[in-house]
C-alpha positions as CSV (number, residue, x, y, z in Angstrom):
1,X,-3.8,6.1,28.6
2,X,-0.1,6.4,29.1
3,X,1.7,9.7,29.0
4,X,3.8,8.8,26.0
5,X,0.8,7.6,24.1
6,X,-1.1,10.8,25.1
7,X,1.6,13.1,23.9
8,X,1.9,11.3,20.8
9,X,-1.9,11.8,20.0
10,X,-1.6,15.5,21.0
11,X,1.3,16.0,18.6
12,X,-0.6,14.3,15.9
13,X,-3.5,16.6,16.5
14,X,-1.6,19.7,16.2
15,X,0.9,18.6,13.5
16,X,-0.5,19.1,10.0
17,X,2.4,17.3,8.3
18,X,1.6,14.2,10.2
19,X,-2.2,14.5,9.4
20,X,-1.2,14.6,5.8
21,X,1.0,11.6,6.1
22,X,-1.8,9.8,7.6
23,X,-4.2,10.7,5.0
24,X,-1.6,9.6,2.4
25,X,-1.1,6.2,4.1
26,X,-4.8,5.7,4.3
27,X,-5.3,6.3,0.5
28,X,-2.3,4.2,-0.3
29,X,-3.6,1.3,1.6
30,X,-6.8,1.5,-0.3
31,X,-5.0,1.4,-3.6
32,X,-2.9,-1.4,-2.4
33,X,-6.0,-3.4,-1.5
34,X,-7.5,-3.0,-4.8
35,X,-4.2,-3.9,-6.5
36,X,-4.1,-7.0,-4.5
37,X,-7.7,-8.0,-5.4
38,X,-6.9,-7.3,-9.0
39,X,-3.7,-9.5,-8.9
40,X,-5.7,-12.4,-7.5
41,X,-8.4,-12.1,-10.1
42,X,-5.8,-12.0,-12.9
43,X,-4.2,-15.2,-11.3
44,X,-7.4,-17.0,-11.2
45,X,-8.1,-16.0,-14.9
46,X,-4.6,-17.3,-15.8
47,X,-5.3,-20.7,-14.2
48,X,-8.4,-21.1,-16.4
49,X,-6.8,-19.7,-19.6
50,X,-5.4,-22.3,-22.2
51,X,-4.6,-20.0,-25.1
52,X,-0.8,-19.3,-25.1
53,X,-1.1,-15.6,-26.3
54,X,-3.8,-14.8,-23.6
55,X,-1.7,-16.6,-21.0
56,X,1.3,-14.4,-21.9
57,X,-0.8,-11.3,-21.7
58,X,-2.2,-12.1,-18.4
59,X,1.3,-12.9,-17.1
60,X,2.5,-9.5,-18.2
61,X,-0.6,-7.9,-16.5
62,X,0.1,-9.8,-13.3
63,X,3.8,-8.9,-13.2
64,X,3.0,-5.3,-13.9
65,X,0.3,-5.2,-11.0
66,X,2.7,-7.1,-8.7
67,X,5.5,-4.5,-9.3
68,X,3.1,-1.7,-8.7
69,X,2.1,-3.3,-5.4
70,X,5.7,-3.8,-4.5
71,X,6.6,-0.1,-5.1
72,X,3.4,0.9,-3.1
73,X,4.4,-1.4,-0.1
74,X,7.9,0.2,-0.1
75,X,6.4,3.7,-0.4
76,X,4.1,2.8,2.6
77,X,7.2,1.4,4.7
78,X,8.9,4.7,4.1
79,X,5.8,6.8,5.2
80,X,5.7,4.6,8.4
81,X,9.3,5.3,9.1
82,X,8.9,9.1,8.6
83,X,5.7,8.9,10.7
84,X,7.3,7.4,13.9
85,X,7.7,9.5,16.9
86,X,11.4,9.2,16.9
87,X,11.9,11.4,13.9
88,X,12.1,14.6,16.0
């Protein structure tokens, strides 16, 4: 293991803020995975739906889930940027 990586691991071990950020990113990834699965299920239901009212409802749900995923991905990116070792 290189020195830089070893120092990064030691810093992560002693830095409680960094551990909190890592926990937050882990839980955020789980939520994003669930939202992605939900979006694919809704899209498959939309393909099989023929009723215009039901299709419109499904399209609204899909756009809502998609926007939630997009916000979550933006948050995840910002957490990764704050998590980088160059933030000192």
